C-alpha positions as CSV (number, residue, x, y, z in Angstrom):
1,X,87.5,-0.1,-184.1
2,X,87.6,-2.6,-186.9
3,X,89.8,-5.6,-187.8
4,X,91.6,-3.5,-190.5
5,X,92.9,-1.2,-187.8
6,X,95.0,-3.9,-186.1
7,X,98.0,-2.9,-188.3
8,X,100.5,-4.4,-185.8
9,X,99.0,-7.9,-186.0
10,X,97.5,-8.0,-189.5
11,X,97.8,-11.7,-190.0
12,X,96.2,-12.6,-186.7
13,X,93.4,-10.1,-187.2
14,X,92.7,-11.5,-190.7
15,X,92.6,-15.1,-189.4
16,X,90.1,-14.3,-186.6
17,X,88.0,-12.1,-189.0
18,X,87.8,-15.0,-191.5
19,X,86.9,-17.6,-188.9
20,X,83.8,-15.5,-188.2
21,X,83.1,-14.6,-191.8
22,X,83.1,-18.3,-192.8
23,X,81.4,-19.6,-189.7
24,X,84.5,-21.5,-188.4
25,X,84.3,-20.3,-184.8
26,X,86.2,-22.7,-182.5
27,X,85.2,-23.4,-178.9
28,X,88.6,-22.5,-177.5
29,X,91.4,-20.2,-178.5
30,X,94.8,-19.6,-177.0
31,X,96.3,-16.1,-177.7
32,X,100.0,-16.6,-177.3
33,X,102.7,-14.0,-177.5
34,X,104.8,-11.5,-175.6
35,X,103.5,-8.9,-173.2
36,X,102.5,-5.7,-175.1
37,X,101.5,-7.6,-178.3
38,X,97.8,-6.5,-177.9
39,X,96.3,-9.9,-177.0
40,X,93.8,-8.4,-174.5
41,X,92.7,-5.8,-177.0
42,X,92.3,-8.3,-179.8
43,X,90.3,-10.7,-177.5
44,X,87.8,-7.9,-176.7
45,X,87.4,-7.0,-180.3
46,X,86.9,-10.7,-181.2
47,X,84.2,-10.9,-178.5
48,X,82.6,-7.8,-180.0
49,X,82.6,-9.3,-183.5
50,X,81.0,-12.5,-182.1
51,X,78.1,-10.6,-180.5
52,X,77.8,-7.6,-182.9
53,X,74.3,-7.4,-184.4
54,X,75.7,-7.0,-187.9
55,X,77.0,-10.6,-187.8
56,X,79.5,-9.9,-190.7
57,X,82.6,-11.0,-188.9
58,X,83.5,-7.5,-187.6
59,X,82.4,-5.1,-184.9
60,X,80.3,-2.1,-185.7
61,X,81.3,-0.4,-182.4
62,X,77.9,1.2,-182.1
63,X,75.3,-1.4,-181.5
64,X,74.1,-2.3,-177.9
65,X,76.3,-5.4,-177.7
66,X,79.5,-3.6,-178.9
67,X,78.9,-0.7,-176.4
68,X,78.2,-3.0,-173.5
69,X,81.4,-5.0,-174.1
70,X,83.4,-1.7,-174.5
71,X,81.9,-0.6,-171.1
72,X,82.6,-3.9,-169.5
73,X,78.9,-4.6,-168.8
74,X,77.9,-7.3,-171.2
75,X,76.3,-10.2,-169.3
76,X,77.6,-12.9,-171.5
77,X,81.3,-11.8,-171.4
78,X,83.2,-13.2,-168.4
79,X,86.8,-12.1,-167.7
80,X,89.2,-13.8,-165.3
81,X,92.2,-11.7,-164.1
82,X,94.9,-12.9,-161.9
83,X,94.6,-12.2,-158.2
84,X,97.4,-13.0,-155.7
85,X,99.5,-14.1,-158.6
86,X,97.5,-17.3,-159.2
87,X,94.3,-18.4,-160.9
88,X,92.8,-20.8,-158.4
89,X,90.4,-23.8,-158.8
90,X,87.8,-21.7,-157.1
91,X,88.1,-19.1,-159.8
92,X,87.6,-21.7,-162.5
93,X,84.7,-23.3,-160.7
94,X,83.0,-20.0,-160.3
95,X,83.4,-19.4,-164.0
96,X,81.9,-22.8,-164.8
97,X,78.9,-22.1,-162.7
98,X,78.3,-18.8,-164.5
99,X,78.6,-20.4,-167.9
100,X,76.1,-23.1,-167.0
101,X,73.3,-20.5,-167.0
102,X,71.5,-19.7,-170.2
103,X,73.0,-16.8,-172.2
104,X,71.4,-13.5,-171.4
105,X,72.0,-11.4,-174.5
106,X,72.6,-13.9,-177.3
107,X,73.2,-17.6,-178.2
108,X,76.9,-17.3,-177.1
109,X,78.9,-16.9,-174.0
110,X,82.6,-15.8,-174.1
111,X,85.2,-16.0,-171.3
112,X,88.6,-14.4,-171.4
113,X,91.3,-15.6,-169.1
114,X,94.3,-13.3,-168.7
115,X,97.7,-14.7,-167.9
116,X,96.4,-18.3,-168.1
117,X,99.8,-19.7,-167.4
118,X,99.2,-18.7,-163.8
119,X,96.5,-21.3,-163.2
120,X,97.3,-23.7,-160.4
121,X,97.5,-27.3,-161.4
122,X,94.1,-28.0,-159.9
123,X,92.6,-25.1,-161.8
124,X,94.2,-26.2,-165.0
125,X,92.9,-29.8,-164.6
126,X,89.4,-28.4,-163.9
127,X,89.5,-26.2,-166.9
128,X,90.7,-29.1,-169.1
129,X,87.5,-31.1,-168.3
130,X,85.5,-28.0,-169.3
131,X,87.5,-27.7,-172.6
132,X,86.9,-31.3,-173.4
133,X,83.1,-31.1,-173.0
134,X,82.3,-27.4,-173.6
135,X,78.7,-26.2,-173.1
136,X,77.0,-25.3,-176.4
137,X,77.7,-21.7,-177.5
138,X,80.6,-21.1,-175.1
139,X,83.9,-19.7,-176.5
140,X,87.0,-19.7,-174.4
141,X,89.8,-17.2,-175.1
142,X,92.9,-17.9,-173.0
143,X,95.8,-15.3,-173.0
144,X,99.4,-16.2,-172.3
145,X,102.9,-14.8,-172.6
146,X,104.4,-18.1,-171.5
147,X,102.8,-20.8,-173.6
148,X,105.3,-23.5,-172.5
149,X,104.0,-23.1,-168.9
150,X,100.6,-24.5,-169.9
151,X,99.7,-28.2,-169.8
152,X,100.1,-29.9,-173.1
153,X,96.6,-31.3,-172.8
154,X,95.2,-27.7,-172.6
155,X,97.3,-26.7,-175.7
156,X,95.8,-29.6,-177.6
157,X,92.3,-28.5,-176.8
158,X,92.8,-24.9,-178.1
159,X,93.3,-23.3,-181.4
160,X,96.6,-21.5,-180.9
161,X,96.8,-18.0,-182.3
162,X,100.3,-16.5,-182.3
163,X,101.1,-12.8,-181.7
164,X,104.3,-11.1,-182.8
165,X,106.2,-8.8,-180.5
166,X,105.6,-5.1,-181.3
167,X,108.6,-3.3,-182.9
168,X,110.4,-0.7,-180.8
169,X,109.1,1.9,-183.3
170,X,105.5,0.9,-182.6
171,X,105.9,1.0,-178.9
172,X,107.7,4.4,-179.1
173,X,104.9,5.8,-181.2
174,X,102.3,4.6,-178.6
175,X,104.4,6.2,-175.8
176,X,104.7,9.5,-177.6
177,X,100.9,9.4,-178.3
178,X,100.3,9.4,-174.5
179,X,102.7,12.3,-173.9
180,X,106.1,10.7,-173.3
181,X,109.1,12.6,-174.5
182,X,110.6,11.2,-177.7
183,X,114.1,10.5,-176.4
184,X,112.8,8.6,-173.3
185,X,110.1,6.9,-175.3
186,X,112.4,5.5,-178.0
187,X,115.0,4.5,-175.4
188,X,112.5,2.6,-173.2
189,X,111.0,1.0,-176.3
190,X,114.4,-0.4,-177.3
191,X,114.9,-1.9,-173.9
192,X,111.5,-3.7,-173.5
193,X,108.8,-4.9,-175.9
194,X,106.2,-4.6,-173.2
195,X,104.3,-1.3,-173.6
196,X,103.3,-1.2,-170.0
197,X,106.8,-1.7,-168.7
198,X,108.1,0.9,-171.2
199,X,105.5,3.3,-170.1
200,X,106.4,2.7,-166.4
201,X,110.0,3.4,-167.2
202,X,109.2,6.7,-168.9
203,X,107.1,7.8,-166.0
204,X,109.8,7.1,-163.5
205,X,112.2,10.0,-162.7
206,X,114.9,7.6,-161.8
207,X,115.0,6.2,-165.3
208,X,115.7,9.6,-166.8
209,X,118.4,10.1,-164.1
210,X,119.9,6.7,-164.9
211,X,120.0,7.6,-168.6
212,X,121.7,11.0,-167.8
213,X,124.3,9.2,-165.7
214,X,125.0,6.7,-168.5
215,X,125.6,9.6,-170.9
216,X,127.9,11.3,-168.5
217,X,129.9,8.0,-167.9
218,X,130.2,7.5,-171.6
219,X,131.7,11.0,-172.1
220,X,134.1,10.4,-169.2
221,X,135.2,7.0,-170.6
222,X,136.3,8.7,-173.9
223,X,137.5,12.1,-172.6
224,X,138.5,12.0,-168.9
225,X,140.6,8.9,-168.4
226,X,140.6,7.5,-164.9
227,X,138.1,10.1,-163.8
228,X,135.5,7.7,-165.3
229,X,136.1,5.4,-162.3
230,X,135.3,8.4,-159.9
231,X,132.0,8.8,-161.8
232,X,131.3,5.1,-161.5
233,X,131.9,5.0,-157.8
234,X,130.5,8.3,-156.6
235,X,127.5,8.6,-158.9
236,X,126.5,5.1,-160.0
237,X,127.5,2.6,-157.3
238,X,126.5,5.0,-154.5
239,X,123.0,5.4,-155.9
240,X,122.3,2.0,-157.5
241,X,122.7,-1.0,-155.3
242,X,120.8,-3.8,-157.1
243,X,121.9,-5.9,-160.0
244,X,118.6,-5.2,-161.7
245,X,119.2,-1.5,-161.8
246,X,122.8,-1.9,-162.9
247,X,121.6,-4.3,-165.7
248,X,119.2,-1.6,-166.8
249,X,122.1,0.9,-166.8
250,X,124.2,-1.5,-169.0
251,X,121.2,-1.9,-171.4
252,X,121.2,1.9,-171.7
253,X,125.0,2.0,-172.3
254,X,124.8,-0.8,-174.9
255,X,122.0,1.2,-176.7
256,X,124.2,4.3,-176.6
257,X,127.1,2.5,-178.2
258,X,124.7,1.2,-180.9
259,X,123.5,4.8,-181.6
260,X,127.1,6.0,-181.8
261,X,127.7,3.4,-184.5
262,X,124.6,4.5,-186.4
263,X,125.9,8.1,-186.3
264,X,129.3,6.8,-187.5
265,X,127.5,5.2,-190.5
266,X,125.5,8.3,-191.2
267,X,122.2,6.8,-190.1
268,X,121.2,9.3,-187.4
269,X,117.5,8.9,-188.2
270,X,117.6,5.4,-186.7
271,X,119.1,6.3,-183.3
272,X,117.0,5.6,-180.3
273,X,118.4,8.4,-178.1
274,X,116.9,10.8,-180.6
275,X,117.2,13.8,-178.3
276,X,121.0,13.3,-178.0
277,X,122.1,13.3,-181.6
278,X,124.6,16.1,-181.2
279,X,126.6,14.4,-178.4
280,X,126.4,11.1,-180.2
281,X,127.8,12.6,-183.4
282,X,130.7,14.2,-181.4
283,X,131.6,10.9,-179.8
284,X,131.3,9.2,-183.3
285,X,134.1,11.5,-184.5
286,X,136.5,10.1,-182.0
287,X,135.8,6.4,-182.0
288,X,136.4,3.8,-184.7
289,X,133.8,1.2,-185.8
290,X,136.1,-1.6,-184.5
291,X,136.4,0.0,-181.1
292,X,132.6,0.4,-180.9
293,X,132.1,-3.3,-181.8
294,X,134.7,-4.3,-179.1
295,X,133.0,-2.0,-176.6
296,X,129.6,-3.6,-177.2
297,X,131.1,-7.0,-176.7
298,X,132.6,-5.9,-173.4
299,X,129.3,-4.5,-172.1
300,X,127.5,-7.8,-173.0
301,X,130.3,-9.8,-171.3
302,X,129.8,-7.6,-168.1
303,X,126.0,-8.2,-168.2
304,X,126.7,-12.0,-168.4
305,X,129.1,-11.9,-165.5
306,X,126.7,-10.0,-163.3
307,X,123.9,-12.5,-164.2
308,X,126.2,-15.2,-162.8
309,X,126.7,-13.3,-159.5
310,X,130.1,-11.8,-160.1
311,X,131.3,-8.9,-157.9
312,X,129.4,-5.8,-158.9
313,X,132.0,-3.2,-158.3
314,X,134.9,-5.2,-159.7
315,X,133.0,-6.1,-162.8
316,X,132.1,-2.5,-163.5
317,X,135.6,-1.2,-162.9
318,X,137.0,-3.9,-165.2
319,X,134.4,-2.9,-167.9
320,X,135.3,0.8,-167.7
321,X,139.0,0.1,-167.9
322,X,138.6,-2.3,-170.9
323,X,136.3,0.2,-172.7
324,X,139.0,2.9,-172.3
325,X,141.7,0.6,-173.6
326,X,139.6,-0.3,-176.6
């Protein structure tokens, strides 16, 4: 892989490439951005480019250093992953001890700290001293999806590299590439910008079932009057007891309303429930644009009420009745 292949983060890839090309390598970088933005993948490629024998600012992918990094066996690459939901001072001290030794493969050593916002205060203070007086040839790459959780003093010692959230289309393409069905892939990608979370949703049978139930309820709301409340009670509330699952259901319903609106506007190619275009078009024939806009507002209000601990059953009943009234 080369820098030019990071099409989703072109600006970031170009910046890091040029920093190596023009010998402007910093001692510490902070890769900041949402989960699923490719920070870990970029950090490993950056490390490859630092160690690659070609020394042209990119990775050849075939030399001994590139292959060792790809296999996770390079002696001068050290990675810290979160264990027990925290990075402890012992983790940082162990790292510092390793980095005090002479480099085995080259003149550099690189350490990559994942989820750096999960450092304990003691660990962060210990790392800060290390950042203030870095050993010669050591390059730090910290990764975070919560930049504001890090100490300001650590931020001031790092070159901050911002990552943009991947688009739903990009995540959906990645999901389909690993075998996920297009309808589920695009729906999951519209709900979360984290590839791993979207992938987990697609692999879970209950997500597909929840989506099917949402489609059924939407049909009942428009076509079967008060029977929609029966569906709500007997099929949703009996199965789903947690606010988190109901919130996911409401996300799916909100996305469904958006797709109906797109069909109403003749923009079927942009719908996320791509495997449900026919039922979406049928519903679009019966609903006005104004009513759809009102419905989306009602769903958002329901999500907000549940976030503030409103009664689950009463909130959903009220939502269904208001959606039917339009």
